[in-house]
N, CA and C of each residue as an Amber inpcrd file, in Angstrom:
protein
   456
   0.8370000  -1.1800000   0.0000000   0.0000000   0.0000000   0.0000000
   0.8840000   1.2460000   0.0000000   0.3710000   2.2290000  -0.6390000
   1.0570000   3.5090000  -0.6920000   0.7790000   4.3090000   0.5840000
   1.5690000   5.3060000   0.8390000   1.4180000   6.1130000   2.0490000
   0.1000000   6.8620000   2.0570000  -0.3790000   7.3100000   0.8870000
  -1.6220000   8.0680000   0.8280000  -2.8410000   7.1790000   1.1070000
  -2.6980000   5.8600000   0.8170000  -3.7850000   4.9530000   1.1210000
  -3.9120000   4.7600000   2.6420000  -2.7480000   4.6870000   3.3160000
  -2.7730000   4.6260000   4.7710000  -3.3930000   5.9050000   5.3670000
  -3.0920000   7.0330000   4.7690000  -3.6210000   8.3140000   5.2230000
  -5.1440000   8.3570000   5.0730000  -5.6480000   7.9020000   3.9230000
  -7.0970000   7.8970000   3.6990000  -7.7810000   6.9540000   4.6930000
  -7.2220000   5.7760000   4.8800000  -7.8060000   4.8240000   5.8320000
  -7.7870000   5.4080000   7.2420000  -6.7200000   6.0820000   7.6260000
  -6.6240000   6.6910000   8.9600000  -7.6600000   7.7980000   9.1330000
  -7.7980000   8.6580000   8.1180000  -8.7550000   9.7650000   8.2100000
 -10.1930000   9.2260000   8.2860000 -10.5110000   8.2360000   7.4480000
 -11.8460000   7.6520000   7.4740000 -12.1060000   6.9810000   8.8200000
 -11.1410000   6.2820000   9.3610000 -11.2890000   5.6140000  10.6540000
 -11.5010000   6.6350000  11.7720000 -10.7420000   7.7250000  11.7680000
 -10.8850000   8.7660000  12.7860000 -12.2580000   9.4180000  12.6820000
 -12.6900000   9.7280000  11.4600000 -14.0060000  10.3560000  11.2770000
 -15.1270000   9.4140000  11.7250000 -15.0270000   8.1590000  11.3600000
 -16.0370000   7.1820000  11.7620000 -16.0490000   7.0300000  13.2850000
 -14.8880000   6.9710000  13.9060000 -14.7990000   6.8710000  15.3660000
 -15.3730000   8.1000000  16.0600000 -15.0940000   9.2880000  15.5000000
 -15.6340000  10.5200000  16.0800000 -17.1580000  10.5460000  15.9720000
 -17.6760000  10.1340000  14.8240000 -19.1190000  10.1070000  14.6360000
 -19.7810000   9.1250000  15.6060000 -19.2280000   7.9280000  15.7030000
 -19.7990000   6.9330000  16.6200000 -19.7070000   7.3990000  18.0800000
 -18.5930000   8.0070000  18.4550000 -18.4410000   8.5290000  19.8130000
 -19.4580000   9.6180000  20.1130000 -19.6710000  10.5260000  19.1530000
 -20.6600000  11.5880000  19.3170000 -22.0630000  10.9880000  19.4610000
 -22.3900000  10.0130000  18.6320000 -23.7200000   9.4110000  18.6400000
 -23.9990000   8.7080000  19.9640000 -23.0350000   7.9040000  20.4390000
 -23.2320000   7.2090000  21.7160000 -23.2730000   8.1890000  22.8830000
 -22.4630000   9.2320000  22.8400000 -22.4570000  10.2360000  23.8970000
 -23.7940000  10.9630000  23.9440000 -24.3340000  11.3050000  22.8000000
 -25.6250000  12.0040000  22.7350000 -26.7470000  11.1270000  23.2850000
 -26.7720000   9.8540000  22.9500000 -27.7840000   8.9410000  23.4830000
 -27.6640000   8.8400000  24.9970000 -26.4400000   8.7930000  25.5010000
 -26.2360000   8.7140000  26.9480000 -26.6900000   9.9740000  27.6580000
 -26.4370000  11.1350000  27.0510000 -26.8460000  12.3980000  27.6700000
 -28.3620000  12.5250000  27.7000000 -29.0370000  12.0920000  26.6360000
 -30.5000000  12.1510000  26.6260000 -31.0840000  11.2480000  27.7020000
 -30.5220000  10.0850000  27.8550000 -30.9830000   9.1610000  28.8810000
 -30.7270000   9.7310000  30.2720000 -29.5660000  10.3160000  30.4670000
 -29.2300000  10.9020000  31.7610000 -30.1350000  12.0890000  32.0670000
 -30.4100000  12.9150000  31.0670000 -31.2810000  14.0750000  31.2580000
 -32.6900000  13.6170000  31.6560000 -33.1860000  12.5870000  30.9990000
 -34.5190000  12.0770000  31.3380000 -34.5460000  11.5450000  32.7710000
 -33.4770000  10.8640000  33.1740000 -33.3950000  10.3350000  34.5380000
 -33.3510000  11.4750000  35.5610000 -32.5750000  12.5080000  35.2810000
 -32.4690000  13.6480000  36.1960000 -33.8050000  14.3610000  36.3150000
 -34.5100000  14.5640000  35.1930000 -35.8080000  15.2310000  35.2350000
 -36.8340000  14.3960000  36.0030000 -36.7890000  13.0770000  35.8360000
 -37.7190000  12.2070000  36.5620000 -37.4550000  12.2680000  38.0620000
 -36.1940000  12.2820000  38.4450000 -35.8540000  12.3740000  39.8720000
 -36.2550000  13.7230000  40.4510000 -36.0550000  14.7900000  39.6780000
 -36.4450000  16.1230000  40.1480000 -37.9490000  16.2150000  40.3380000
 -38.7090000  15.6370000  39.4000000 -40.1630000  15.6440000  39.5310000
 -40.5950000  14.8320000  40.7380000 -39.9680000  13.6970000  40.9500000
 -40.3250000  12.8540000  42.0950000 -40.0260000  13.5610000  43.4170000
 -38.8700000  14.2230000  43.5160000 -38.5590000  14.9340000  44.7610000
 -39.4970000  16.1250000  44.9610000 -39.8910000  16.7790000  43.8610000
 -40.8430000  17.8840000  43.9730000 -42.1890000  17.3820000  44.4710000
 -42.6470000  16.2480000  43.9400000 -43.9240000  15.6820000  44.3600000
 -43.8810000  15.3130000  45.8410000 -42.7830000  14.7090000  46.2720000
 -42.6670000  14.3140000  47.6840000 -42.6380000  15.5390000  48.5980000
 -41.9590000  16.5950000  48.1820000 -41.8940000  17.8130000  48.9940000
 -43.2640000  18.4790000  49.0840000 -43.9530000  18.5740000  47.9520000
 -45.3000000  19.1550000  47.9460000 -46.2440000  18.2920000  48.7870000
 -46.1160000  16.9800000  48.6630000 -46.9480000  16.0500000  49.4360000
 -46.7850000  16.2970000  50.9350000 -45.5340000  16.4180000  51.3860000
 -45.2750000  16.6540000  52.8050000 -45.8460000  17.9960000  53.2540000
 -45.7120000  19.0090000  52.4060000 -46.2270000  20.3230000  52.7730000
 -47.7620000  20.3320000  52.7980000 -48.3930000  19.6320000  51.8670000
 -49.8580000  19.5530000  51.8650000 -50.3420000  18.8390000  53.1250000
 -49.6480000  17.7830000  53.5330000 -50.0200000  17.1040000  54.7860000
 -49.9120000  18.0400000  55.9860000 -48.8380000  18.8250000  56.0240000
 -48.6630000  19.7750000  57.1250000 -49.7460000  20.8530000  57.0820000
 -50.0980000  21.3180000  55.8910000 -51.1570000  22.3200000  55.7760000
 -52.5180000  21.7490000  56.1480000 -52.7410000  20.4900000  55.8550000
 -53.9920000  19.8460000  56.2640000 -54.0730000  19.8020000  57.7810000
 -52.9420000  19.5180000  58.4130000 -52.8840000  19.4940000  59.8830000
 -53.1960000  20.8880000  60.4510000 -52.6270000  21.9230000  59.8460000
 -52.8840000  23.2950000  60.3110000 -54.3580000  23.6430000  60.1310000
 -54.9170000  23.2890000  58.9770000 -56.3180000  23.6250000  58.6930000
 -57.2880000  22.8370000  59.5680000 -56.8860000  21.6660000  60.0200000
 -57.7780000  20.8100000  60.8070000 -57.7600000  21.1320000  62.3000000
 -56.8180000  21.9300000  62.7270000 -56.7650000  22.2790000  64.1550000
 -57.9740000  23.1200000  64.5420000 -58.4580000  22.9280000  65.7440000
 -59.5720000  23.7660000  66.2000000 -59.1050000  25.2260000  66.3410000
 -59.9870000  26.1410000  66.0070000 -59.6570000  27.5640000  66.0640000
 -59.6080000  28.0200000  67.5100000 -58.4600000  28.5980000  67.8930000
 -58.2700000  29.0290000  69.2810000 -58.2700000  30.5460000  69.4230000
 -58.6700000  31.2340000  68.3610000 -58.6660000  32.6890000  68.4100000
 -57.4430000  33.2870000  67.7500000 -56.4780000  32.4500000  67.4080000
 -55.2680000  32.9340000  66.7380000 -55.1860000  32.2800000  65.3570000
 -55.0660000  33.1010000  64.3530000 -54.9670000  32.5960000  62.9890000
 -53.5470000  32.1100000  62.7240000 -53.4320000  30.8940000  62.2070000
 -52.1230000  30.3050000  61.9190000 -51.8230000  30.4010000  60.4270000
 -50.6090000  30.8190000  60.0690000 -50.2670000  30.8640000  58.6430000
 -49.9980000  29.4560000  58.1030000 -50.2660000  29.2830000  56.8270000
 -50.0150000  28.0070000  56.1600000 -48.6290000  28.0210000  55.5200000
 -48.1020000  26.8440000  55.2630000 -46.7690000  26.7020000  54.6770000
 -46.8400000  26.8170000  53.1560000 -45.8750000  27.5240000  52.5740000
 -45.8320000  27.6500000  51.1090000 -44.4050000  27.5610000  50.5550000
 -43.4340000  27.1880000  51.3710000 -42.0440000  27.1860000  50.9100000
 -41.8130000  26.1830000  49.7750000 -42.3230000  24.9690000  49.9350000
 -42.1330000  23.9490000  48.8920000 -42.8970000  24.3190000  47.6200000
 -44.0480000  24.9290000  47.7900000 -44.8090000  25.3930000  46.6320000
 -44.0060000  26.4410000  45.8590000 -43.3960000  27.3720000  46.5820000
 -42.5970000  28.4030000  45.9160000 -41.4060000  27.7990000  45.1770000
 -40.8290000  26.7440000  45.7230000 -39.6810000  26.1030000  45.0830000
 -40.0670000  25.2420000  43.8810000 -41.1500000  24.4960000  44.0090000
 -41.4490000  23.4400000  43.0400000 -42.7090000  23.6470000  42.2150000
 -43.2990000  24.8340000  42.2290000 -44.5530000  24.9960000  41.4940000
 -44.3710000  24.8260000  39.9940000 -43.1950000  25.0180000  39.4760000
 -42.9410000  24.7850000  38.0580000 -43.0090000  23.3150000  37.6820000
 -42.7110000  22.4500000  38.6290000 -42.7600000  21.0070000  38.3630000
 -44.1880000  20.4680000  38.3500000 -45.0910000  21.1580000  39.0010000
 -46.4660000  20.6750000  39.1030000 -47.1340000  20.6340000  37.7280000
 -46.7370000  21.5220000  36.8330000 -47.3300000  21.5410000  35.4970000
 -46.9870000  20.2910000  34.6910000 -45.9860000  19.5450000  35.1160000
 -45.6090000  18.3060000  34.4270000 -46.5000000  17.1330000  34.8360000
 -47.3010000  17.3270000  35.8680000 -48.2120000  16.2800000  36.3200000
 -49.4620000  16.2620000  35.4420000 -50.2040000  15.1620000  35.4660000
 -51.4660000  15.1300000  34.7200000 -52.4250000  16.2130000  35.2170000
 -53.2820000  16.6770000  34.3380000 -54.2130000  17.7710000  34.6380000
 -55.0970000  17.4780000  35.8490000 -55.5550000  16.2370000  35.9820000
 -56.4610000  15.9070000  37.0860000 -55.7580000  15.9320000  38.4420000
 -54.4370000  15.9510000  38.4500000 -53.6910000  16.0560000  39.7080000
 -53.1930000  17.4890000  39.9060000 -52.7310000  18.1240000  38.8400000
 -52.1490000  19.4680000  38.9440000 -53.2010000  20.5190000  39.2900000
 -54.3830000  20.4100000  38.7190000 -55.4030000  21.4270000  38.9400000
 -55.8380000  21.5350000  40.4050000 -56.1180000  20.4220000  41.1110000
 -56.4750000  20.5620000  42.5330000 -55.3300000  21.1340000  43.3920000
 -54.0960000  20.8270000  43.0020000 -52.9550000  21.3860000  43.7550000
 -52.9110000  22.8990000  43.5800000 -53.0960000  23.3620000  42.3570000
 -53.1140000  24.8100000  42.1100000 -54.2540000  25.4770000  42.8740000
 -55.4320000  24.8850000  42.8530000 -56.5810000  25.4550000  43.5580000
 -56.3250000  25.4940000  45.0640000 -55.7410000  24.4330000  45.5960000
 -55.4250000  24.3880000  47.0230000 -54.4820000  25.5280000  47.3940000
 -53.4290000  25.7020000  46.6240000 -52.4580000  26.7380000  46.9810000
 -52.9740000  28.1460000  46.7320000 -53.9130000  28.3170000  45.8190000
 -54.5500000  29.6330000  45.6680000 -55.3180000  29.9670000  46.9450000
 -56.0540000  28.9910000  47.4740000 -56.7810000  29.2150000  48.7220000
 -55.8390000  29.4090000  49.9050000 -54.7260000  28.6750000  49.9150000
 -53.7500000  28.8310000  50.9990000 -53.1450000  30.2390000  50.9700000
 -52.8150000  30.7240000  49.7910000 -52.2490000  32.0770000  49.6700000
 -53.2870000  33.1130000  50.0950000 -54.5420000  32.8810000  49.7600000
 -55.6090000  33.7900000  50.1960000 -55.7330000  33.7790000  51.7250000
 -55.6980000  32.6060000  52.3170000 -55.7820000  32.5040000  53.7850000
 -54.5680000  33.1740000  54.4360000 -53.3910000  32.9990000  53.8510000
 -52.1930000  33.6570000  54.3960000 -52.2930000  35.1800000  54.2870000
 -52.9710000  35.6680000  53.2550000 -53.1850000  37.1150000  53.1360000
 -54.0730000  37.6160000  54.2690000 -55.0730000  36.8270000  54.6350000
 -55.9430000  37.1870000  55.7580000 -55.1360000  37.2150000  57.0550000
 -54.3010000  36.1900000  57.2490000 -53.4610000  36.1250000  58.4510000
 -52.5200000  37.3200000  58.5020000 -51.8970000  37.6220000  57.3850000
 -50.9560000  38.7340000  57.3160000 -51.6620000  40.0630000  57.5850000
 -52.8410000  40.2400000  57.0170000 -53.5980000  41.4750000  57.2410000
 -53.9480000  41.6310000  58.7050000 -54.4590000  40.5700000  59.3180000
 -54.8030000  40.6400000  60.7320000 -53.5730000  40.8880000  61.5970000
 -52.4460000  40.3320000  61.1990000 -51.2260000  40.4690000  61.9890000
 -50.6700000  41.8870000  61.9180000 -50.6790000  42.4780000  60.7260000
 -50.0540000  43.7880000  60.5520000 -51.0120000  44.9610000  60.7500000
 -52.2180000  44.8340000  60.2850000 -53.1490000  45.9540000  60.3510000
 -53.9780000  45.9510000  61.6260000 -54.2500000  44.7780000  62.1480000
 -55.0770000  44.6660000  63.3520000 -54.3180000  43.8660000  64.4100000
 -53.2340000  44.4180000  64.9480000 -52.3730000  43.6310000  65.8340000
 -53.0400000  43.1940000  67.1390000 -54.1460000  43.7910000  67.4910000
 -54.7620000  43.4300000  68.7620000 -55.8720000  42.4040000  68.5940000
 -55.9850000  41.8470000  67.4030000 -56.9210000  40.7440000  67.1680000
 -58.3780000  41.1290000  67.2910000 -58.8370000  41.9920000  66.4060000
 -60.2310000  42.4190000  66.4870000 -61.1810000  41.2990000  66.0930000
 -60.6720000  40.2680000  65.4110000 -61.5260000  39.1440000  65.0200000
 -62.3840000  39.4540000  63.8090000 -62.0770000  40.5140000  63.1170000
 -62.8660000  40.9510000  61.9630000 -62.9250000  39.8810000  60.8720000
 -61.8330000  39.1870000  60.6480000 -61.7620000  38.1970000  59.5750000
 -61.7120000  36.7590000  60.0830000 -62.0150000  36.5500000  61.3460000
 -61.9430000  35.2080000  61.9150000 -62.9160000  34.2390000  61.2530000
 -64.1320000  34.6930000  60.9960000 -65.1160000  33.8030000  60.3770000
 -64.6880000  33.4010000  58.9690000 -64.1770000  34.3610000  58.2340000
 -63.7070000  34.0450000  56.8740000 -62.5180000  33.0860000  56.9350000
 -61.6120000  33.3000000  57.8850000 -60.4520000  32.4200000  58.0450000
 -60.8920000  31.0020000  58.4090000 -61.8440000  30.8660000  59.3210000
 -62.3190000  29.5330000  59.7080000 -62.9650000  28.8200000  58.5270000
 -63.7170000  29.5450000  57.7210000 -64.3080000  28.9550000  56.5220000
 -63.2480000  28.5110000  55.5220000 -62.2080000  29.3130000  55.3930000
 -61.1080000  28.9560000  54.4900000 -60.3790000  27.7180000  55.0040000
 -60.2330000  27.6150000  56.3240000 -59.5530000  26.4450000  56.8950000
 -60.3090000  25.1590000  56.5980000 -61.6270000  25.1910000  56.7310000
 -62.3830000  23.9720000  56.4470000 -62.2910000  23.6110000  54.9650000
 -62.3120000  24.6040000  54.0930000 -62.1790000  24.3460000  52.6540000
 -60.7740000  23.8240000  52.3210000 -59.7640000  24.3900000  52.9360000
 -58.3820000  23.9450000  52.7060000 -58.2030000  22.5140000  53.1940000
 -58.7930000  22.1730000  54.3330000 -58.6800000  20.8040000  54.8400000
 -59.3020000  19.8080000  53.8660000 -60.4640000  20.1500000  53.2960000
 -61.1050000  19.2610000  52.3130000 -60.2440000  19.1170000  51.0590000
 -59.7750000  20.2340000  50.5570000 -58.9580000  20.2020000  49.3370000
 -57.6510000  19.4540000  49.5720000 -57.0550000  19.6620000  50.7270000
 -55.7950000  18.9820000  51.0350000 -56.0020000  17.4760000  51.0960000
 -57.1210000  17.0470000  51.6430000 -57.4060000  15.6080000  51.6880000
 -57.5250000  15.0300000  50.2790000 -58.1690000  15.7700000  49.3790000
 -58.2860000  15.3110000  47.9910000 -56.9250000  15.2600000  47.2990000
 -56.1010000  16.2660000  47.5350000 -54.7700000  16.3020000  46.9290000
 -53.9100000  15.1640000  47.4680000 -53.9760000  14.9240000  48.7630000
 -53.2030000  13.8310000  49.3620000 -53.6340000  12.4960000  48.7720000
 -54.9340000  12.3220000  48.6040000 -55.4330000  11.0750000  48.0190000
 -54.9520000  10.9050000  46.5770000 -55.0250000  11.9640000  45.7850000
 -54.5970000  11.8430000  44.3840000 -53.0900000  11.6490000  44.2710000
 -52.3080000  12.3040000  45.1310000 -50.8540000  12.1040000  45.0930000
 -50.4740000  10.7200000  45.5960000 -51.2060000  10.2120000  46.5710000
 -50.9300000   8.8720000  47.0840000 -51.1970000   7.8130000  46.0170000
 -52.2000000   8.0590000  45.1940000 -52.5390000   7.1000000  44.1440000
 -51.5610000   7.1130000  42.9800000 -50.6750000   8.0910000  42.9390000
 -49.6630000   8.1120000  41.8690000 -48.6890000   6.9720000  42.0750000
 -48.2090000   6.4120000  40.9980000 -47.3170000   5.2610000  41.0490000
 -46.0130000   5.5920000  41.7740000 -45.4770000   6.7840000  41.5720000
 -44.1840000   7.1170000  42.1830000 -44.2630000   7.1210000  43.7000000
 -45.4160000   7.5140000  44.2620000 -45.5510000   7.5170000  45.7200000
 -45.9150000   6.1330000  46.2510000 -46.5670000   5.3120000  45.4310000
 -46.9060000   3.9700000  45.8720000 -45.6530000   3.1130000  46.0520000
 -44.6230000   3.3980000  45.2740000 -43.3950000   2.6050000  45.3350000
 -42.5740000   2.9250000  46.5730000 -42.8210000   4.0080000  47.2320000
 -42.0190000   4.4140000  48.3980000 -42.3940000   3.6470000  49.6150000
């Protein structure tokens, strides 16, 4: 063989190796990305689940004259992940947290504007608590029925 034939074979071999390496690397990255996104969604669901349980506990407590704020930290962190869930699960979660934010606004208003507890919004707060407790129970049931939580 001539030297130029060795050169052509070497160049073709290098190009073929580079192409195959790129192709296998790309397939691996797509698989890894899907795995990372699935794990992130699962951790978001578990965090929201725990927070909904805690909010259900807060809403179910008997009213003692002091309005208690609801938790929203996990919602603030993971609300973008909720849209990846099926509609029949995501919609009740959104509705629950809209009511929780409304109840927290009542608590905040009473705390800052009426520091001596006039009780002006107590009836509305108690009504919101009973509604939040019902919604939280539905959300907990729907999240529990998801396959990812059943495996835990």
